[in-house]
N, C-alpha and C positions, 0 to 999 in steps of 0.2 A: 461590202465586198470583203471576203476573208483575205487575210494577208499571210502568206507562208514565208517563214524565215528559216533559211538553211544556215548551218554552222558546221565546223569541224574540218573544213578544207585546209590545205597547206602544202608544204613541201615534205616529201617522204622519200626515203631511199628505196631502191628496188629491193623487193623481198620484205619490206616493212608493212605496217598496218596503219589504218586510219579509220575513224568512225564518223560518218556524216549523220547529222540530225536535221530534221525538218519539223518545225513546230507551227501550230496555228490551225490545224485541221479540226480542232474541237468545235469550232463554230459553224462548220460546214454540214449541211444536211444532205442525206441521200448518197453518202459515199459508197461506191462499189469497189474501188481499188485504190491503193496507195503505192507509190513507187518512185522510181528514179530513171532519168534519162541523162545522157551526157553529150557534149559537143566538143570535139577536138578542133584545133585551128584548121580551117580550110575544108572541114568535113561537115556532113549533115548531122543533125541531132539524131541520136540513136537510143533505142530502148536498152536499159541495163537490167532492171529488176522491178518486180511488182508483187504485191500480195493482195489477194481478194479478201473481202470481209468474210470470215468463216472458212477461208480456204488456205491452200499452201502457197508458198512463194514460187514464182517462176523467174527464170534468168535467161539472159542472152548467153549463147554458147561461149562467148569470149570470157565470161566471168564465172561461169558455172564451176563450183568447187572451190572458188576463192572468195567470193562475195556472199554476204548473207543479208537479206532484207527482212526487217521485222517492224512491228508497230506496237505502240503503247496500247495494250488491250484494256487497261484499266480506265484511262481517260479518253482514248481515241484521238488524242491531240497530236501525236507525233508519229513519224515514220523514220526508220533508221537504215543506214547502209553500212555494214561492217565490211571493210575492204582489207583482205589479207593477201600476203604474197603479191603485192602490187608490182606491176611491170611498167616500163616507160610508156608503153602504148595505152596505159590507163590515164595518161595525162589528158585532162579535159576540164571543161566547166560542167559541173554536175548540177542538175535541176531536179527538184522533187516535183511530182505531179500527183494530183488528186483527181480521180475520175468520179463523177457523180451522175445521177440519173438525168440531170438537167444540163450538164456541161462540165468542163474541166478547169482546174486551177493549177497554176504554175508558180514555183518559187522564183527568186531572182537569180539563183545560181551561186555556186561556190567553187572556187578554183582548186583543183587538185593537180599538183605537179610531182611527177615521179622522176627523181634524178639524184645523182650523187651530191 
């Protein structure tokens, strides 16, 4: 069973930037998409961004224009989320997700807190 490891979370001020990384996808076969979800306290987990193999990224309306999802095209091992101009409502646990032909994989989550 592949293990996805996220990193890069932390405390950031409103308007600041943060870059999340998720490694471990290199051992997974049949990947169709790589991306991110988030879950804020008391809320359901929601889609943030994803990138299809050979395709363009897609984003939730709430982060469009501020976040950028990319992947390591050379190794295929990692997916990234560049978060710019963050807002307090971006505070959540962020999870990477790998979609495959046979099922999905999730990371353990990394906390992002936006505040002064």
